[in-house]
N, C-alpha and C positions, 0 to 999 in steps of 0.2 A: 504494501500499499505505501502511497504517496504521504508523507510527513509533512502536515503544513501548521505552521505556527498559530494558526485562528483556533483554536481551542479555547475552550473556557478553561480555569483552573482547577475544574474539579474532576476533568476528563485529563487534564495534564499526567499525572501520574502513569495511566494505562498507555495515551500515547507514549510516555518515554519509553513504557516496557517494548512495547509494540516496534518501535522505530530501533531498540536492541541499547538503550541507556536507562542504568539504573539509579537510584541515591546514591551509592557510594562508589558508581564509577567512576574513571578517573574525568568524565567529559563533565563532570559537573566537581567536582574535588579541586582544591589547590595544585598548583606545579609544587612535586617536592623538591628539596634542596638540603643535603645534610651536607655540613661543614664542619671539619675536625679543626676543633683548636690545636694550639703546639704545647699548652700547656693547661692546669688546673683552672676553675672559674676565677679569675680575678679581672682588677680594672687592665691589665693591658687587652683586653679582650672585650671590655666595657661597651664600646661600639654597637657588637653583635647582643649583645644582652638588653640593650635600651632598644635596638633596633624593632627587636623581638616582643619587649615589655609595652611597647608603645605603638603595637600594632603594624608598624612599618611595613612589614613583610606581607601581612595578609594585605593590605592595603595595594599592591604588589600583587595579589592574586599566588603567593607562595605560603606553603608551608614546610617552614626550614627547621631542621635537628642542628641543635646544636651541638654536637659530642665534646665533651673536653679533655684535655689531653693528660699527660702526666707522665713521670721518670720510666717508664715501661711502654709507652706508645710514641711509634715512629710516623708521623704525617705524610710521607715519604709510603712505610709502607700500608698503610692505611690506604692509601687512594688509589696505589699500584694493586690492591686486592678490591678493589671497586667498593669499597666499603663507604665512600664517599665523593662528591662529587670538586669540591673543592677545598683546601687545606691551604692553614695559618702556617707559613714556614720562615725561615730566613733564607734569604738568597744565598749561600754559601750551599747549606746544605741541598736546597734546590739544581741548583745548577750541577752540581758533583752528584746527583742523584740522576742528573739529566743524560750526564757523560757515561756514568754505570747503566744508563736504558732504562731509566724509568723517566718521560718525555715530559717532562714539568714546564710550562709555560706559568710566567706571569703574569697575571688579567692587570692587577691592581699594585699599587705599592701605597698602604696606609699609614708605617712611620717610615715619613723622610730626612730623618735623623736616627743615628744608632744610640742605645741608651748602656750599653755593653762598657766593662770600665773595669779595671785591675785595681781592691783597692788593698792596701798593705796599711801593714802599722810601723808606723816610724823607728820604732824600739829593735824594730828587726833588723836596722841601717838602709833601709832601703829608701832613698831619696829623689833615684831618679832613675829611668831603664839601666842605665850604665851597672846600676848597683845587685841588680838581676842575678847579675853571673854567680854559680856556687848556692842558691836561695832554693828552696822550693815554693812553687807556681801552683796553687791550684787552679784547675781548669776542669771544666766542663765539658765532655762527652756527648755520642749519640750524634755529630749534625753541627754542633759548639762552637767544635774545638778549632775550625777554622781559620777566623780570624786569628786568635792567637797564636797558631803554630806559623801564621804568613809575619805576623809581625817581629817574632821570633826570629825569624829567616833574616828579613829585612836588617833586624839589630846585628845580626851575624853569629848569634848565639846556635848554636846545638843543643839540640833538646833530648841527646842521648848520653851530654858529657857536661857542658857548661851549667846548667841550668837542672835542676829535680823537677818532674812533673808530675803531681799528687794528683790522679783523676778522681776530681772531687763532686760531691754526691752534691742534689738541690738542696743546701745548708749550709750556714757559715760556720761551722765547728770549727774546721781544719783553724781557722784563725783565730779564734773566741780562745781554743787550745793550745794556740800556738807550734800547731803540727806545721804552718805551712807562714812563710813569710806575707805572702799577698795570696787572695783567692781572688776568684770571675765573682764579678754582681753587677748588677741591673742597678741603673739611676732610682728603677720607681718601687726595686724590691727590696735584693738579697743588703743594699748599702744598707736599709733602714732598718733591717733586720740585727746588722751591726751595734749600730745604734741604738736600739731597743735593748740590746744585751746589754749595754751599760759602759762601750766605749764612746768615748769623749771625738767630736771631729779634729778637733785641735791634735789628737793622736793618731792621726788616720792621713794617710797621704793616698789619692786616687789618680788613675791616667786613665782618661778616656780615650778610647779609640778612635773616637771622632777626631780629638783633636791630636793626636799622633801619628794622625795620614792613615790608619790601616783600616778606618771601619769599614764596612759594609752592611748591605742595604738587610734592614730586619724583618720585621712583620711585616709580610707579603700574603697576595690571595694568588694560590698555584693551581692549576686545572689541569687534566691529563690532554695531549697537544691532538691526539684524535680526534676528541669533540668537540674540538673548534673548527670544525669541517662541516657541523652540524646546526646552518643558522638556527634552530629551534632551541638549541642550548648557549648559544650566542645570548639569543634574545634573554632565555630564563636565568642565566648568569647577569646579563644587564640588570635587570629587575632586583636581583638578589645585591648587585652591588648599590643600585643607587636609593639602595633603604636601608642597606649596611652604613654608607656615606651620610646618610642622614645621621642615623644611630649615632658613629660618631662625632659630628658636628653640634649634637646635642650632649653627646657625653665632655667633650672639651668645655662648652660653656656650662655646663650644670656640674660640675664634679660630685657632687653629695647622692646629686638626684643620681648620677650613672652608679655610686657604690651600690646605693640599694638596690639597685637592679641586680647589679652581681650579687650583692651579701643574698639576695631571694633566689637568687639561681641555684645556690652554691645548696646543693643536697647535703652536705658533710656537716655543714653549722660552721665548719673553722674560719668562715670567713668575718669579719668585724667592720662595722662601717665606718670607723674612726681610720684604721687601716688601708681600705682600701678609699676611702677618698684620697688620702696623702698618697698613695699612689699612682689615683687617676690625674692629682694635680701633675706631678711627675711625666706620666705617658703623656699628659698634653704639652710638655714641653715636645716630645717630639714629632708630634705634628704640626709642624710652623705651619701649614698651606690651611687648618682648618678654618671653616667657614668662606674661604676661597672657592672660585671655579677649579682650582687645581686639586684637593684635595683628590686622594686615591690616584692620581697621576702617576704613572712612571716616568720620572724624566730622563730621556736616551744616556743623558750626559752624566746623573748617576748612577744609572746600567752600567755604561762605561768605563767608570771608577771603580766600580767594584769588579767585574770582570779584570781589571786592571792589577789589582790589589790580589786577586784570588789567580792568577797566572805567573805573580811576582814569587815566588815560594823557593827559589834555588831548586836543586835538587828534586824538593818533593813537593810540586807546588799542588792546591789545592785543586785544580781544572788545568789540563794539559792544553787543550784546544777554546779558542775565543768561540764559544756558540754565534754568536753576532746577535741580528736580529729574530734569529730562531726562537731565545731565551722571553721575550714577552712580546705583548701585542696590545694594542690602545684599542684593537675592537668592541671588547666587554665595557672599557670603562667609556668609548663612544656611545654606545647603544642605553647607557646609563646615565646618559645628557638626556633622553627623550622626554 
């Protein structure tokens, strides 16, 4: 039979069944999107939680599932296993994965500044990078080690002799317990854990990767390259990005509101409003284009700088070949502007 739109509401359900459409079918449901975060619920990902809490995803016709990360969760493995449509990841890990055979492509760059730094106790004798020699330095692995290894190569330090690497857990214990002279910290998280533990800021010295000229792009959004050949996928990601960036703009403008959204989304109950608000205030420093038309846009020059940093690793660079423009696309960002 022909399906005409000129049916009364009373007959609508019966008509939909005859036409092969039921109330639970995808024709009536919002489009599903699953995003895998890089870490546990915290203000580092506030934009996604704000977008969900304020209904921005639903307004775009999306049903978004936000999957928390953790110490045993690799965004690369999750998306390679088709368990997510898009992941939050750092560019060094993403490009290394791409070279290893997982075709990740950056579709948006939320953080346009790096928040990574090495935090050291002055009492350890470290006051400048030249003091690293002979010291134990805490380093995160699981894809987070690449900027550090590149930095050490640039300084001329051999990581198997000149310095001792402590594979750092995602805590600050090695510094507090004097197991390491320096540890990896983020400006919005671990650094403040050190302060909260009772160490005074005047007793610390920090080295920002951004200021040391070895920073690489951090929290960006990545998808699998083959999916970008599907116009419907690009359009769906465009809607997702549009709502996400709206969430991020709100989060930067209202850190307390963002913190509330994060705390509400943390089913573990471990988040506190005070800590998440402070974290959001520091995360905001890494999104310097918030509130502008350029938020989320990956600047080609910034991408090229990161690639250059990753290639400059001496005998053991993070990546061996320049992926060129294949490593990113503006198609989704452009779609999000509509």
